[in-house]
N, C-alpha and C positions, 0 to 999 in steps of 0.2 A: 246493484245490477250494472254489469258492464256491457255496453253495446258497441259493436264494430260497425262503423259507417263507411259505405263505399259510394263515391260520386263519380259518374262517368257519362254525364249527359251530353258533353260536347267535346272540347279539346283539352281538358285538364283531368287528370286522374287523381282523385283525392281519397285518402283513407285516414280514418281517425278512430280512436277508442275513447269512449265517454263513460264515466262512472257516475251513477246518480248520487253517490255519497261524496266522492272526491273531486268531481268535475272532470275536465278534459285531461286525460292521461297522456296522450301522444297524438301527433298528427303528421302526415307527410303528403306532399303534393308534387306531381310532375306535370309541367306545362308542355304542350306540343307546339307552342308558338313558333319556334325556330323551324320546325318541319313545314308548317302551313304557310309561313311567310314567303316561301319560294313561289307559292301559287296565288298569293294575295288574298287568301281567305281559307276557311276550313274545308278540307276535302273529307267528306264523311267516311269513305271507305278507309282512308289512311288513319283517320281518327280511331275507328273501331279496331283496326289491327294494332295500333299502339296501345290501346287500353288492354288488349289481350297480353301484350308483352309486359306491361308495367304494373298491373293490379296486384298480382300475387307477390312480387318482390316488395311492393309498398306495404302490403299487409304484414309481411315478415319484418320489415323495418319498424313498423309501428309497434308490433308486439315486442320487439327487442328493446325499443325505447322505453316501453312501459314495464319491461322485465316480467312479461307474462307469456303464456302459451295459448294456443287455440282452445284448450280445455277450460281456460278461464273466461271465455266469452259466454255471455248469457243470452245474447240475441244478435242478429245481423240485420242491419238496416241498409237498404240500397235505393238509389234513385230509380224510380219506375217511370218518371216523366215529369214535365215535358222535356223534350230534347230530341237528338238525332236517334232514330230507331235502332240502327246498328250499334251505336255507342251504348245506348241504354241496355240493349240485350246482353252486352258483355258483362256489365256490372251486375245485372239481374241474375244471369246464369252463374256467375262466380259466387255471388252472395247467397243465392238459393242453395247451391251445391255445398258450400261450407256449412250452412245452417242444417241441411239434411244430414250431412256427415256427422255433425256434432249432436244431432237430435235437439236443436234449439229453434226458437221461432225466427222466421224470416219476415222482415217488415218493409213493405214497399212504401217509399216516401215520395211525396211531391216535391220536386226541385224548388219551386217557388215558395212553398211553405218553409223549406229549409232556410232560404234567404230571409224570409219574413221573421223567422224566430231567431236568427243568428245573433242579433243584439242582446238576446237574453243570456248569452254566454258570458257577457261582460259583468264586471263588478257593479258597474252602474247600469242596471238593467231596467227597462221600462215596465210599468204595471199596466194591466189591461184596464179599460179599453184604450186604443190609440188608432191613429190613421197611419197607414204604411205606404210609403212611396217606394216601389220596387223598380229600379232602373238598371237595366243590363243590356247586353248586346242583342238579346232576343225579346225582351219584354219591357214595357213601360206601363205600370199599373198603379192606381190609387185604390187602396182597400181599407174599408172600415173593419177593424179587428176588435171584436168584442171579447173573444177568448180563443184558446187554441181550437181550431176547427170551425169557429164561427166567423166566417169571412163574407163580407158583402162588397162586391166589385162596384166602385164608384166611378171609375173612368179608366180608359186605356188608349193606347195609340191606335189610330185607324189605319196607319201605314207603317213607316219605319219605327222601330224601337229607338230610344234615344242613343243607346250605345252603337247601334247600327248606323245611325245618322252621323255620329262622330267619326266612325271608321270610314264611311263612304266619302264624307267631306274631306277627310285627311287624304284619302286616296286621290281625289280630284285635284288636291293641292300638291300631289307628288310625294306624299310622305309614305314611309314604310308601314307594313302591317304588323300588329294591329294599330291603326292610326290614332285612336282616341287619346292615348297618353302623349303621343308626339304632338297632336294638335293642341292639347292643353299646355304642354311645355312651350310651344311656339307662341301661344297666346300671351304668355308672360312678357314677350318682347314687343307686343303690339301697342299701338298708340290709341288710347281711348277716343271715342267719338268721331273717328275718321269715317267710319261706315255705320249706317243705321240699318239693322236687319229687322224684319217683322217679328212680332211675337204671335205665332200662329194660334188661332182659335181662342185667343184671350178676349176678343171683342164680342163674344157671344156667350150665352149661358152654357153651363155644362162643365164636365170634368174630363172630357176626352182630349187626346193630344193628336197633333199631326206634325211630323218633322220632315216629310218628303219635300214639301215646297221650300222649306228653309235650306235644305241641301241644294236645291236647284238655284235658289237665290245666291248662295255662296259660289256656285259654279259660274253663274253669269257675271258676278262681281269680279271673279278672278280672271275670266276671259277678257273682260273690258279694262283690266288694269295693265300696267306695264310688266307685271309678273316678276317683280323684284322680290327679294327675300323679305323686305319690309312690308310689301303688299301682302305677302303670305301671312306674316305675323299679324297684320292689322285685320285681315279677313278672319283669321283664326280667332282673334279676340272678339270680333263682332259676332261671329257665329256662336261661340261659347257663351257670351253674355246674353244673347237672345234665348238660347236653350235654358240657361240658368234662370233668367227672369220668367220664362214661360212655366217652368216647373214650380217656381216659388209662388207665382200667382195661383196656379191650380191647387197647390198645397194649402194656401190660405183659404181658398174657397171650400176645400174639403173639410178643413178644421172648423170653419164657420158652420158648414152644413151639418156636421155631426155633433158639434158642441164639444169635441175633444180638445184637450190642451197638450197632448203628447203626439209627437210625430216620430215614426221610425223610418229610417232611410237605409235601404240595403240593395245589394247587387253591385256589379262592377263599377258603375258610374258613381256610386256613393262615395268612392275614393277621391272624386274630383274636388280639388281644393276650393275652387271658386264657388261651386255648389254648396259646399259645407259652410263657407263664410256667409253666403247669402241666407241660407236657411237658419243658421245660428243667430242671425241678426233679427229674426222675427220676434216681436215683443210678446211676452206672455205665453210662449210656447217652449216646452222642453223637447229637444231634439236628440235622438239616440241613433248611433251607428254601430256596426260591427267594427272590430279592429281592422286596420288596413289589410292585413293578410287574409282576412275572412270576407272581404268585400267581393272578391271574385269567387268562382266555384271552389268548393273545398269539402273534404270529408267530415270535418267537425260539425258543420251544420246538419248533415244527414244523420250522423250518430246522435246528435242532440235531439233532433226532431223524432227520431226513432225511440229514444229513451222516454220522451214525454208521452208518446202514444202507447208504448209498451207498459209504462207505469199505470196508465189509466184503464187499460183493458187487455184481455188476453186475446190476441188475434189468432184465428184458426188458419193454419196452413192448408193449402190445397195441393194436390199432386201435380198441378200444372201452374204455369205463371205466364204473364204477358206484360208488355210495357205499353205506355200511353204517350206517344210523341206529342199529342195535344191533350192536356189535362188541366182544365180551368180550376183556379183556386176555389171558386164558389161552389164547385161540386163536392168539395171535401165536407166531412161531417165531424162534429166534436168527438174526441176519443172517449 
């Protein structure tokens, strides 16, 4: 069974074709970073318009890569939420239209479930159950994953998502958008132990996160410094170390609470080198990640999640469709 996947939840248009027998056949991605960088953040209306321009050409590109035609598609999966409403509607409308035209099933997919399942695309794939740390620009979640669709939320950020905190802190330090990768690169030039940042919400029970105060701490540290490039590097390192330590402490708690020995880390921040090194050093724990190119939003994870759900049950199409800008993982059910 071949499933076409369409991802359009924010500022990246992703398309992929997944075959349940042969695996991932082809994928393509267009990032809108250059367009939004001028504004210092994602402009929803511009994002939606660009998805309109890019989705169909990317579908044709993926089919050409796979040496297939639209008639070879058995189902169409698209991101239905969470995300920007307008951007989601573009992918949903195109996905549904193609499915109806081909008389094939259309599969609405939860964006975060796509990230959660993306490490299963790898040769070294985790077995259920496991704890999943989902870290992106819009979400920071710890999830007990018992099986596909069996998700229990263990903890989440009560304010900024970790990726958002990276980007905002980088902006405060005068770095370009998106700031997270720039801050991580600058941290490599930092001097350890010059600044000590707090590890928020680690001195109390629970698995929730808070990164807003850490961002403010970084801003005040910068304003009270001489604001040289070395100051910027040292603050970047201190901020990143505090975030990585906080995430690691919470992951250890979640693993102990659930009794699991496997940790899956996905989302854009899962590409962070310092975070991977810290998590990989945890004794007695197997840690799994998607490949670097699938850490950020992509069509492969949507096609794969759609294939898993389509294999398990026949979803009934309705004459209308909707998107869910807010769609908690724990509202999903097993396929």
